[in-house]
C-alpha positions as CSV (number, residue, x, y, z in Angstrom):
1,M,29.1,32.9,8.7
2,Y,26.2,30.4,7.4
3,L,27.1,26.8,7.9
4,G,24.6,24.5,5.6
5,P,24.0,21.1,6.3
6,L,25.7,18.2,4.6
7,S,25.2,15.9,2.2
8,D,23.8,12.6,2.2
9,R,27.4,11.4,1.0
10,E,29.3,13.0,3.5
11,M,26.8,11.9,6.3
12,T,26.8,8.3,5.1
13,E,30.8,8.5,5.3
14,I,30.1,10.1,9.0
15,V,28.1,7.3,10.3
16,T,30.1,4.2,8.5
17,S,33.3,5.9,10.1
18,T,31.6,6.2,13.4
19,V,30.4,2.3,13.6
20,V,32.4,0.2,11.0
21,G,30.2,-2.6,9.1
22,M,26.6,-0.9,10.0
23,P,24.3,-2.2,7.7
24,D,23.2,-0.1,4.3
25,E,19.4,0.0,5.9
26,A,20.6,1.5,9.1
27,V,22.7,4.0,7.9
28,S,20.1,5.4,5.4
29,T,17.6,5.8,8.0
30,I,19.7,7.8,10.5
31,V,21.4,10.0,7.1
32,E,17.7,10.9,6.7
33,A,16.8,11.6,10.5
34,A,19.8,13.4,10.8
35,G,19.0,16.0,8.4
36,G,22.5,16.9,7.5
37,V,23.9,17.6,10.9
38,P,26.8,15.1,12.3
39,L,25.9,16.0,16.0
40,F,22.5,14.3,15.4
41,A,23.9,11.4,13.9
42,V,26.3,10.6,16.4
43,E,23.8,11.2,19.3
44,M,21.1,9.1,17.1
45,L,24.0,6.1,17.1
46,R,24.7,6.7,20.7
47,S,21.3,6.3,21.7
48,L,20.5,3.1,19.5
49,V,23.4,1.5,21.5
50,A,22.5,2.7,24.5
51,D,18.8,1.1,24.3
52,G,20.6,-2.1,23.1
53,R,19.2,-1.7,19.1
54,L,22.0,-1.4,18.1
55,V,24.8,-4.3,18.9
56,I,28.5,-3.9,18.3
57,T,30.6,-7.1,18.5
58,G,34.0,-6.7,16.9
59,D,34.1,-5.4,13.6
60,V,30.3,-6.0,12.7
61,A,27.4,-4.0,13.7
62,V,24.0,-5.7,13.9
63,I,20.4,-4.1,14.3
64,D,18.2,-6.0,17.1
65,G,14.8,-6.3,15.2
66,Q,13.5,-4.1,13.3
67,L,15.1,-0.4,12.9
68,G,11.6,1.4,12.1
69,S,11.7,5.0,13.5
70,I,14.5,6.5,15.6
71,E,12.8,8.8,18.3
72,V,15.0,11.9,18.7
73,P,17.7,11.4,21.4
74,T,17.2,13.7,24.9
75,S,20.7,14.9,24.1
76,V,19.2,16.5,20.6
77,Q,16.0,17.6,22.5
78,A,17.7,19.3,24.7
79,V,20.1,21.2,22.4
80,I,17.2,22.0,20.0
81,G,14.3,22.7,22.8
82,A,16.7,25.5,24.2
83,R,17.3,27.0,20.8
84,L,13.5,27.2,20.1
85,D,13.1,28.9,23.8
86,R,15.1,32.0,22.7
87,L,12.5,32.6,20.4
88,P,10.0,35.2,20.8
89,D,6.2,33.9,22.2
90,S,4.6,34.8,18.5
91,E,7.2,33.3,16.6
92,R,7.1,29.6,18.8
93,E,3.2,29.6,19.0
94,L,3.4,30.1,15.0
95,I,6.0,27.1,15.0
96,R,3.4,24.9,16.8
97,H,1.2,25.1,14.2
98,A,3.6,24.3,11.7
99,S,4.9,21.1,13.1
100,V,1.3,19.8,12.9
101,L,0.7,20.5,9.3
102,G,3.8,18.9,8.3
103,Q,7.3,19.1,6.7
104,S,6.1,21.2,4.1
105,F,3.2,24.0,4.2
106,T,2.3,26.9,2.6
107,L,1.7,30.6,3.7
108,E,-2.1,30.6,3.3
109,G,-2.4,27.2,4.8
110,L,-0.4,28.2,8.2
111,A,-2.4,31.5,8.3
112,E,-5.5,29.7,8.3
113,V,-4.7,26.9,10.8
114,A,-3.3,30.0,12.9
115,E,-6.2,32.0,12.5
116,L,-4.3,35.0,11.8
117,P,-3.5,37.5,9.0
118,A,-1.3,36.4,6.1
119,D,0.6,39.6,6.2
120,K,1.6,38.9,9.9
121,V,2.0,35.3,9.0
122,E,4.3,36.6,6.0
123,R,6.4,38.8,8.6
124,L,6.8,35.9,11.6
125,L,8.1,32.7,8.4
126,G,10.9,35.7,7.1
127,A,12.1,35.8,10.7
128,L,12.0,32.4,11.3
129,V,13.9,32.0,7.7
130,R,16.6,34.2,8.9
131,H,17.1,32.3,12.6
132,E,17.3,29.2,10.2
133,I,14.3,27.3,11.8
134,L,12.9,27.2,7.9
135,Q,13.6,28.1,4.4
136,L,11.5,29.3,1.6
137,N,11.7,27.3,-1.9
138,R,12.1,29.5,-4.5
139,D,13.6,26.8,-7.2
140,P,11.6,27.9,-10.2
141,R,11.6,24.3,-11.3
142,S,10.3,22.9,-8.2
143,P,6.2,22.2,-8.0
144,E,6.9,23.4,-4.3
145,R,8.2,26.5,-5.1
146,G,6.8,29.3,-2.8
147,Q,6.1,26.6,0.2
148,Y,7.9,26.5,3.4
149,R,9.4,23.7,4.7
150,W,11.2,22.5,7.8
151,V,15.4,23.0,7.5
152,Q,15.9,19.6,9.8
153,G,13.3,17.2,10.0
154,V,14.3,16.8,13.9
155,L,13.4,20.5,14.3
156,R,9.6,19.2,13.4
157,E,9.4,16.2,15.7
158,V,10.7,18.3,18.7
159,A,8.6,21.6,18.2
160,Y,5.4,18.5,17.6
161,G,6.5,16.2,20.9
162,R,6.3,19.7,22.9
163,I,2.4,20.1,22.1
164,S,-0.1,18.6,24.6
165,L,-2.2,15.6,23.9
166,E,-5.2,18.1,23.8
167,D,-4.1,20.5,21.3
168,R,-2.5,18.4,18.8
169,S,-5.8,16.7,18.8
170,R,-7.4,20.3,18.6
171,L,-4.9,21.4,15.7
172,H,-5.0,18.4,13.7
173,L,-8.5,18.8,13.2
174,R,-8.5,22.2,12.1
175,V,-5.9,20.9,9.4
176,A,-7.8,18.1,8.3
177,R,-10.9,20.5,8.1
178,H,-8.5,23.3,6.0
179,F,-7.1,20.2,3.6
180,R,-11.2,19.1,3.0
181,G,-12.2,22.7,2.2
182,L,-10.3,22.9,-0.2
183,E,-12.3,20.4,-2.3
184,D,-8.7,18.6,-4.1
185,P,-9.3,14.9,-4.2
186,E,-5.8,14.5,-4.5
187,L,-5.7,16.1,-0.8
188,A,-8.3,13.6,0.5
189,P,-5.4,11.2,1.9
190,I,-3.4,14.2,3.9
191,A,-6.7,15.1,5.3
192,A,-8.0,11.7,6.3
193,S,-4.4,10.8,8.3
194,H,-5.0,14.3,9.8
195,Y,-8.6,12.7,11.2
196,V,-6.8,9.6,12.6
197,S,-4.5,11.6,14.1
198,A,-7.2,14.1,16.4
199,L,-9.0,11.1,16.9
200,R,-5.7,9.1,18.6
201,H,-5.0,11.9,20.7
202,T,-8.7,12.8,21.5
203,T,-9.1,12.6,25.4
204,G,-12.9,11.4,25.0
205,P,-15.4,10.0,22.3
206,D,-16.6,12.5,19.4
207,T,-18.7,11.3,17.0
208,E,-18.4,14.5,14.9
209,I,-14.8,13.7,14.2
210,R,-15.4,10.3,13.6
211,S,-18.0,10.7,11.2
212,E,-16.0,13.2,9.0
213,M,-12.8,11.0,9.1
214,M,-14.5,8.0,7.9
215,A,-16.3,9.9,4.8
216,T,-12.6,11.3,4.0
217,L,-11.1,7.9,4.3
218,A,-13.5,6.4,1.9
219,E,-13.1,9.2,-0.4
220,A,-9.5,8.9,0.0
221,I,-8.9,4.9,-0.9
222,E,-11.5,5.8,-3.6
223,R,-8.7,8.2,-5.0
224,A,-5.9,6.0,-4.3
225,R,-7.7,2.8,-6.3
226,A,-8.8,4.8,-9.3
227,V,-4.9,5.9,-9.7
228,H,-4.0,2.4,-8.8
229,A,-1.8,4.1,-6.2
230,Y,-2.1,0.5,-4.1
231,E,0.7,1.2,-1.8
232,Q,-1.3,4.7,-0.9
233,V,-4.3,2.3,0.3
234,L,-2.2,0.2,2.3
235,S,-0.5,3.4,4.1
236,L,-4.1,4.8,4.9
237,V,-5.4,1.3,6.3
238,D,-2.8,0.6,8.7
239,T,-3.2,4.4,9.7
240,A,-7.0,4.0,10.4
241,I,-7.6,0.7,11.3
242,E,-6.5,1.1,14.7
243,V,-8.8,3.8,15.8
244,V,-11.7,1.9,14.2
245,E,-11.5,-1.4,14.9
246,E,-12.7,-1.5,18.7
247,T,-15.5,1.0,17.7
248,E,-16.7,0.6,14.0
249,P,-16.3,-3.3,13.4
250,D,-18.3,-3.0,9.4
251,V,-15.7,-0.1,8.8
252,A,-12.4,-2.0,10.0
253,A,-14.0,-5.1,7.7
254,A,-14.1,-2.8,4.7
255,L,-10.6,-1.6,5.1
256,H,-9.1,-5.2,5.9
257,E,-10.7,-6.0,2.3
258,A,-9.4,-2.5,0.7
259,A,-6.2,-3.6,2.0
260,A,-6.2,-7.3,0.5
261,S,-7.5,-6.4,-2.5
262,A,-4.6,-3.7,-2.8
263,A,-1.7,-6.4,-1.7
264,V,-2.9,-8.8,-4.1
265,S,-2.9,-6.0,-7.0
266,L,0.8,-5.5,-5.8
267,G,1.6,-9.1,-5.9
268,R,1.8,-9.2,-1.9
269,I,-0.4,-12.3,-1.0
270,D,1.7,-12.5,2.3
271,E,0.4,-9.2,3.4
272,A,-3.3,-10.0,2.0
273,D,-3.3,-13.0,4.5
274,R,-2.3,-10.5,7.6
275,H,-5.3,-8.6,6.2
276,V,-7.5,-11.9,6.2
277,E,-6.6,-13.0,9.3
278,A,-7.3,-9.7,10.8
279,L,-10.5,-10.0,9.7
280,R,-11.2,-13.3,10.9
281,R,-10.4,-12.7,14.4
282,L,-12.5,-9.7,14.3
283,A,-15.5,-11.8,13.3
284,Q,-14.6,-14.0,16.2
285,T,-16.5,-11.8,18.6
286,R,-18.3,-10.3,16.1
287,A,-20.9,-12.6,14.3
288,Q,-22.0,-10.4,11.5
289,L,-18.6,-10.4,10.3
290,V,-18.2,-14.5,10.0
291,H,-19.5,-14.7,6.3
292,R,-17.8,-11.6,5.1
293,S,-14.2,-12.6,6.8
294,V,-15.0,-16.5,4.9
295,A,-15.8,-14.5,1.5
296,L,-12.5,-12.7,1.5
297,A,-10.7,-15.6,3.0
298,G,-11.7,-17.7,-0.3
299,W,-11.1,-14.9,-2.7
300,V,-7.5,-14.5,-1.1
301,A,-6.9,-18.2,-1.9
302,N,-8.2,-18.1,-5.6
303,V,-6.3,-15.3,-6.5
304,G,-3.3,-16.9,-4.7
305,Q,-3.6,-20.2,-6.5
306,R,-4.6,-22.1,-3.3
307,S,-8.2,-23.2,-4.4
308,A,-7.5,-26.8,-2.1
309,A,-7.1,-24.1,0.9
310,G,-10.2,-22.2,-0.3
311,I,-12.4,-25.2,-0.9
312,E,-11.6,-26.4,2.5
313,L,-12.8,-23.5,3.9
314,M,-15.6,-22.7,1.8
315,E,-17.4,-25.4,1.2
316,P,-17.9,-26.9,4.8
317,H,-19.2,-22.9,5.3
318,L,-22.2,-23.5,2.7
319,E,-23.1,-26.9,4.1
320,R,-23.6,-25.3,7.6
321,W,-25.4,-22.2,5.8
322,P,-27.3,-23.3,2.8
323,D,-29.9,-20.5,2.3
324,L,-27.7,-17.9,-0.1
325,S,-30.6,-15.1,0.1
326,S,-30.2,-15.0,3.7
327,D,-26.5,-13.0,3.4
328,P,-25.1,-11.5,0.3
329,D,-21.7,-12.6,1.8
330,L,-22.7,-16.0,1.3
331,A,-23.6,-15.7,-2.3
332,R,-20.1,-13.9,-2.6
333,I,-18.8,-17.5,-1.3
334,A,-20.5,-19.3,-3.2
335,V,-19.5,-17.3,-6.4
336,Y,-15.6,-17.8,-5.0
337,L,-16.3,-21.4,-4.7
338,A,-17.4,-21.7,-8.3
339,R,-14.5,-19.4,-9.7
340,R,-11.7,-21.4,-8.1
341,P,-8.7,-22.0,-10.5
342,P,-9.2,-25.1,-13.0
343,G,-8.1,-28.6,-12.7
344,R,-6.5,-30.0,-15.3
345,L,-7.9,-33.4,-16.9
346,S,-5.4,-36.0,-18.7
347,R,-5.6,-35.9,-22.7
348,R,-8.4,-38.3,-23.8
349,P,-7.5,-40.2,-27.2
350,N,-9.4,-37.4,-29.3
351,G,-7.8,-34.6,-27.4
352,W,-10.5,-33.7,-25.7
353,A,-12.6,-33.7,-22.8
354,T,-16.0,-35.4,-22.9
355,G,-18.8,-36.5,-21.2
356,G,-20.2,-33.0,-20.4
357,T,-17.2,-32.2,-17.7
358,P,-17.6,-28.4,-16.5
359,C,-15.7,-25.8,-17.6
360,S,-13.1,-26.5,-14.6
361,W,-11.8,-29.2,-16.7
362,R,-8.9,-28.6,-19.3
363,P,-7.0,-30.1,-22.0
364,T,-3.2,-30.5,-20.8
365,W,-2.3,-28.8,-24.1
366,P,-1.1,-25.0,-24.4
367,R,-4.3,-23.0,-24.4
368,R,-2.7,-21.6,-27.6
369,W,-3.1,-24.4,-29.6
370,L,-6.8,-23.8,-28.8
371,S,-7.4,-20.8,-29.7
372,G,-6.9,-20.8,-33.7
373,S,-3.2,-19.8,-33.8
374,C,-2.2,-22.4,-35.2
375,G,-5.1,-22.9,-37.5
376,W,-7.3,-25.1,-35.0
377,M,-10.4,-24.4,-33.2
378,R,-11.3,-24.8,-29.8
379,P,-15.0,-26.7,-29.3
380,A,-17.6,-24.3,-28.8
381,G,-18.3,-23.8,-25.2
382,C,-15.0,-25.3,-24.1
383,W,-14.2,-22.5,-22.0
384,T,-17.7,-21.6,-20.8
385,M,-19.7,-24.5,-19.5
386,R,-19.6,-27.4,-21.4
387,C,-17.1,-30.0,-23.0
388,S,-19.2,-32.9,-24.7
389,E,-18.0,-33.3,-28.3
390,A,-14.7,-32.8,-30.3
391,P,-14.1,-30.1,-32.6
392,P,-15.3,-29.8,-36.3
393,P,-12.3,-30.5,-38.3
394,R,-10.4,-27.4,-39.8
395,T,-8.6,-27.0,-42.4
396,W,-4.5,-27.0,-41.7
397,R,-2.3,-24.4,-42.7
398,S,0.5,-26.8,-44.3
399,D,1.7,-24.0,-46.4
400,R,2.2,-21.0,-44.4
401,P,4.8,-20.3,-42.3
402,S,5.0,-19.6,-39.1
403,P,4.9,-16.4,-38.2
404,L,6.9,-16.9,-35.2
405,F,8.8,-19.9,-36.3
406,G,8.9,-19.3,-39.7
407,D,8.4,-22.5,-42.0
408,T,8.9,-25.4,-40.0
409,R,8.6,-27.4,-43.1
410,K,11.9,-26.9,-44.0
411,R,13.7,-26.7,-40.9
412,R,11.9,-30.1,-39.9
413,G,10.8,-31.7,-42.6
414,R,7.5,-32.0,-41.2
415,Y,4.6,-30.0,-39.8
416,S,5.1,-28.1,-36.3
417,T,4.1,-29.9,-33.2
418,G,0.7,-30.0,-31.7
419,P,-2.7,-31.7,-31.8
420,A,-3.0,-34.6,-34.2
421,R,-3.5,-33.0,-37.7
422,S,-7.5,-34.1,-38.7
423,P,-7.0,-36.8,-41.9
424,E,-9.9,-34.7,-43.4
425,A,-7.6,-31.1,-43.0
426,T,-6.8,-29.7,-46.8
427,P,-3.9,-27.1,-47.4
428,I,-5.3,-23.5,-47.4
429,R,-3.8,-21.6,-50.3
430,S,-2.8,-17.8,-50.1
């Protein structure tokens, strides 16, 4: 008799009926981690209550802090571990390699990582499918058709947790080189994450792994930028920063810059500030990163419309190091200082900023009136470097209805509001 996993709706009902008033975000996390098995969901709830992360007061359940990832409870590990121990040695060894590959994988990839013939791996996978450890995707509409995947995510977590740290490093390195050898740019982020995992679990320094990881990480970030996958850039940086920050400060600085740029592209200025502060903390112990950190902070201040804070940071820095040719980052600081968001002037009697003011001065009326959309010409060079003269008069389009508001003369009995009409203006007739 086959008992399949419950649906997400049924699992949600079980979780919400067990703990009334639980936050929706926590319910979704537990339902996803349980994989359709009610026993796993209940044991996870008990584990959260025992750890103090889930506090139940009356009819209200409160999550203490961030829920984050949920570890598999010891009781669930014991049940799954006993099930895995009943498998033959060959199948159990293959499961170790499959758990490192991920939640889904191909037959060819597993055969290469396990260093076994493809026909033998196919027979072992068929046995694991019969044991309901894995399942084969046969949906003709799925892009993952023909791939194997774990029936439940907790099965993979338990199998992965039983691998020693030394073996994890070795297997992650083998998987990373497998994905990198496919020479598919879309697989570069996956290969980079496995290189990071291999470094994280290694017992000693390994310059070969580190150099391969740097190259793959650069390819992955460049690929993510090219397709505007800024979320992926942030994920890659968060994964790799902890293994390079102490040993590779220049790489860590480049990662923080990439993450800050991606966060700005997503409109997350607070997250960009977090990477700016991380780079400035790194620069406190490494003098070669001081100019770089100030340049990044000034750029984020500019794009975040906080020009005052950027000026307070960049101007004293350039006064202390005035020689821009000594470091490219000093030149960047000077450029960002010159590109700070413009200020505003009060409107002059003739409607223009006069006296040879720089491009950061602008009139107070909307730029639409200066771009010619209502028949007026902006002064030459107004948006480049100088605004020293009033514009030459231009004819007023008095008998043409506005493309947005229709004939304003009929509705208002006067011309549409805007800069004062030149006395020399004459109507243009089509």
